[in-house]
N, C-alpha and C positions, 0 to 999 in steps of 0.2 A: 308861049313856048312850052312844050310838053316836058314833064319831069319823070324821072324813074322812081318807082315806088313799089313796095311789097304790099300787095292787097290780099286781105284775108276775107274770103267769101265762101264758106263751106256749104255744101249741099247735104241734105239728109242721106242721099244715096252714097255720096263720097265718104261721109262720116262712117256709115255702116261698113262700106268696103274696106276702109282703113282698119277698122276693128277686126274684120275677118282676115285680112291679109297680114296683119302684124306678125304672126308666127313665122311667115315665110319672108316677109319684107318689113323688118323692124322700123325702117326709116321712111315708110310710105307717107307718114304725116307731113314730111317736108316737101312733098311733091304737090302737083296741081290736084291730085286726088284728095289731098287733105284740105284743099281750099286755099292754098297759098300760091301766089303767082307774082312774078316781077312784070310790071306793066308800064306802059307809057300813058300818063294821065295829064290833064291840065292841072296846074296848081289850084288849090282851093280858093274860092272867092271869099273876100272878107265878109263876115256875117253882118257887121254893123260898122258905123263910122269910127268907133273907138277900138278897132282891131288892127292888127298888123300882120304882114306876111314875113315869115322867117325862112331863111335858107339854112338847112341843117349842116352843121360841121361834123358832129359825131352823134350817133343815135344808139343808145345802149340796148342790149338784149336782156330785158327783165325776166326773172324766173316766172312771174305770173303769165307773161306773154307765151313763154315756152310751154308752160303747163297747159294753157288753152290749146296751143297747136298740137301738143302731144296727147290730147284727149285725156288728160289727167283729171279734169274736172267732170263732175256729174253731167249727164246729158240734160238734166232738168235744173242745172245750176241757176239759182236766183239772179246771179250776176248778168244773165242774158237780158233781164229786164232793164238793166242799167247800161246798155251799150247799143250801138247801132251798126249793123253790117249791111253791105261790105264796108270795110274800114282799112285805112293804112295804119298799121299798128305802130307802137313805139312812143313812150312818154318820157323816157330818160333822154336828155338832150343837152347839147350846147349848140347855139345857132347864132346867126347874124341877121338883124332886122334889115330887110331889103325893100319893104314897101310899107307905108303907113296910111291909115285911113284919114279922112278929113278931120276927124275929131281927136287926132293924136299929134302931139308935139313932134315936129320933124327932126328934132334933136336926137330922136331914137334911131334915125336912119344910120345904118352901117355899124351900130353898136353890137358888141358881142353880148349875148344874154344866155342865161339858163332860164328856160320857161317853166315856171311852177305850173304843172299840168292840170290842176283841178278845175273842172268846169262847174263852179259853184254859182250861187245867185249873182254875184257881182259880174262874173264873166257872161252869164246868161242875160244880164240886164233885167233881173227880176226885182221889183221894188213894191212893197217892202220885202226884205230878205227873210228867209226862214229863221227860226230861233237859233239853231247851231251857228249859222253864218253871223247873226247879230252878236253872238258870244265869242266870235273868233275861231270857232271850230268848223271852219269851212271844209275840212277834209271829210266831214260827215254831213254835208249839205243834204237837206231833205228834198231837193229839186233835181237830183241827178236824172230822174226818170221823166222829168217834165218835157213834154213834146210840144215845141213851138211857143212856149211861154216866154215872156220877157222880150226886150228889144232886139236881142240877138236871134231869137226864134230857133234855137238849136234843138235837134232831136235828142233822145236819151243818150247819155254818156257820162261816165264819171270824170273823164279826163281826155286830153288829146290822146290819140291812139285808139280810143274806144268810142269815138263819135264820128260817124261817117262824113260829117260836113266839114270838119276842120283839118283832117289829115293827121299825120303823126310823124315821128322822127325816123321811121323806116322809109321815108320818102325824102326827096330833095328839098321840098318846101312843105310847110304847114302853117296854119293860121293860129294866132294867139291874141287874147284880149290884153290891152295895155297893162292891166293890173297884174298880169301874170309874169311880166318881164322883170327879171332880177339880173343885174350886172354882176358877174363874178369879179373878184379882185384882179387887177391888171397882171399881177405876177402869177396867177393861176395858169397852168398850161391847159390846153383843150382837154387833154387826157384826165387831168384832175377835175376840171369843171363838169365833165359828163358824169362824174361820180356823185355829184351833188344830191341827186334824188335818192339813191339807195342809202347814202350816208344820212340824209335828212330823215328818212323813214325810220332808221335805227335810232337816231337821236330823239325823235318824237316818242318812240316806244319807251325809251329810258326815262324821259321826262314824265310819262304817264304813271310810272311806278313811284311808290313811296319807299325810298331806300333808307330812311332815317334810322331804322332799327335793324337793317340787314347787314349781317357780318359776313355772309357767304352767299354768293350769287352763282347760278349756273346759266350758261348760254348753250342752248341745245341747237347745234348746227353751226357750221363754220364756213358757210357761203358768204356772199357779200353782206347780207343782212346781219348774220351772226358776228362777223368780224367788225361790222359797223357798230354793233352794240358794245363790243369790248372797247373799241375806240371811244365811243360816246360816254361810257361809264367813267373811263379815266379822264376824258376831257372835261366833264362836269365836276371832277374832284372826288369821285368815289374811291375810297382807300381800302375797302374790304377785299376779301378774296374773290377772284373771278375764275371759275373753272369753265372749260369749254369742251363740249363733245364734238370731236372732229373725226373725219373718215380718212383723210389723205395727209401725206407728209407735208405738202406745201401749205395746207391749211393750218397745220400745227405750228409751223414756223411763223406764219403771218400772225396767228393768234398770240403767240408769245411776244412777238415784236410790238404788238399793239397794246400789250399790258396784261395778258392773261397770266394768272398765277400758276395754273396747271392745265394741261390738255389731256382729256381722257379719250383713249382709243378703245372703245368697248367691244368685247367679243360679240359674235352673232347670237350665240345661245342665250336665251332670255335669263335663265337663273344666274348665269355667270355675269351678265350685265348688271343685274340688281346687286349681286354680291360685291362687284367692283365699286359701285356707287356707294353702297352701304359702308364699305371699308374706308372710303374717302371722307365721309361726313359723320361717321360714328352712328349710323342708323342700324336698324334690325330688319331683316328680310322675313316676310311671312309669305308662304307659298300656298296656293290653292290647286284645284284640279287643272289638268291639261296645261300645266306650265305657267299658269297665271301667277303673278307675283305682286307684292305691295311692300312699300317701305314704311316703317314706323320711325319717324325722323326724316331729315333731309335738308334741302337748301331753304334759305329764307325767301328767296325769290328766284324764279326761273323764267328766262326769256326763250320762248319757243320760236326758232327761226328756221325750221326745216319745212313745216307745213304738211308733213305726212301724217296719216292717222296714227302710226306707231309713235311718231315724234310728239304729237299732242298728248297721247295717252301717257307716255313715259315722262313727259314734262310735268304732268300732274302728279304722277306717282313718285317722282324724285323730289317733290317739294314737301316740306314739313307741314303739319297741321296748322291751319291758320295763315299759311304763307301766301305769297302772291305768284300767280302764273300770268305772264304777259304774252299774249298771242299776237305776233306781228307778221308771220308768214301767212300766205293766202290759201291755207288748206281748209277743207270743210269738216275734217275730223270724223267722217263717216266710218262707222265700225269701231270707234274708240270706246273703251270702257270708261264711263263717266263716274264710276263709283267714288273715286277720290274727291270729286267735286263736292259731294255732300257729306261723305264719310269723314273727311278731314277738314271740312268747312274752309275750303280754299277760296281765295279772292282772285277770281279770274278777270283779267283786264284785256280788253281788245285794243289794238293800236293799228290805225289805218291812215296812211298818208301823212298829212302835215297839218299845221294849225298856226294860230297866233300864240306863241309861247311866252311864258313869263319865266325869266331866268336872271338871277343876279340883279334884281331890281329894274330890269328892262323888259319891255314888251316888244317883240319882233317876230316875224314869221320864221318858221323852221328853216327855210332856205337861208335867210340872212344870218340866223344864229349858227347854222352849220358852217357857212363861209367864215364867220368870225372865229369859231373854234378850230376849224381846219387850219386857219392861219396861225392861231396861237400855238397849236400842237405841232405845226410843221408837217401835217399829213401829206404824204406823197402818193402819187398814183402807181409808183413802182410796186409790182406784185399784186395790185388790186385790179387795174385795167391791164389784163394780160394779153389780149389779142384784139386786133382790129382788122376788118375785112372790107373791101369794096362791096357795094350792094349786089353786084353781079355774082359774088361768091357766097350768096346767102345760105345755101345748103351747108357748105363747109363751115360757115360761121356758127350755124345752129348746132351742128353735130359737135363742134369744138366746145360750145357752151354746155352741152348736155353731158359729154364724157369727160368729167373733171379728172378722173383717175389717169387717163391716158394723156390728156392735153395739159393738165395742171392749170386749168383755167379758173379764174375767179369771176371777172366780168369781161364780157366780149362786147364790142361795139362795131357798128357800121361806120365807115369812114367816107365822108363825101368830099373831103378835101382833094383838090386837084394835085396830082403828083408833080414834083418839081421837074 
């Protein structure tokens, strides 16, 4: 039976045409010219006996996916080597198991799951696994670009949605290895369950930092990742000050409700931005030519959750000497002034995806810990999952996700549930 799926298959000519047409047609990236099309496809075949087929309930629109579609990444992005096209995008999901391979316990049939999307050594059937996977750091597996290795014989791809053979949550069905299946708590709504992945990514970033001596933390950006960092900091018991840089009213309200101490709405002019932050933390602004600025003093730790070159640069400049900067958004930082990195001896920490976490004396995956803490803090989807659309309305969904000021969106998802 064919399924509906959004397929991303850009051509070099289409990519160039979108670049040229953007001044006259800003949304051309969401058309077939940009390489995106709604198609009828057969469901993906199971790569190996220990795989299952999942029917998507909700599939989230991640900022990374939208960045790729909107040509925000470099044309020579190294991430191209860790993905396979054409592909059905979408790695944020809540789904139901509808078919199991002969090597999978049939008790999984019809269970609701959040599929942890990482296609690491275990999912690929590679034995022995790489060093990061052996250490529980499967989010930074060294075999994402392995082509055909292991019993699953997968092409390159970091996760479902970026591997052409297994599909993604922007389609009605996708394949998953049995090790990727995580049952959400029964009292989780579908709307809350689909937020598992962005919440888990924020939680992993917080756990990567050393906050033992941090009295004041900055969260740069108030999209779903930045809001998730605020939640995660409070969920793990961080009691210090949390300031958030936000752009929109609804983001400010959500940040405060999740535990932010203050929300900064910085002016556009650079000198005034630095003066506002300096006044907040008792730092001093030093100016250079052409409007370039630097702080002496700043936050103990900064979580950069915007992913823009300006965000990465300011995150470093707003952090005190010897402080920590955690980069969790998927920007490449091209054009950023890296002077603060060496001049103030910053500790820059990357955070990507999920892992086997150690927290409060227990060892468990980020998804399972996220579910545990979401229950304990009574996290709700209200205000976080703001819009859902049927897959046929994908252009409207994407424009809603991109125009946060007008739509007041935080996270948008495709809804594959049948209407009542």
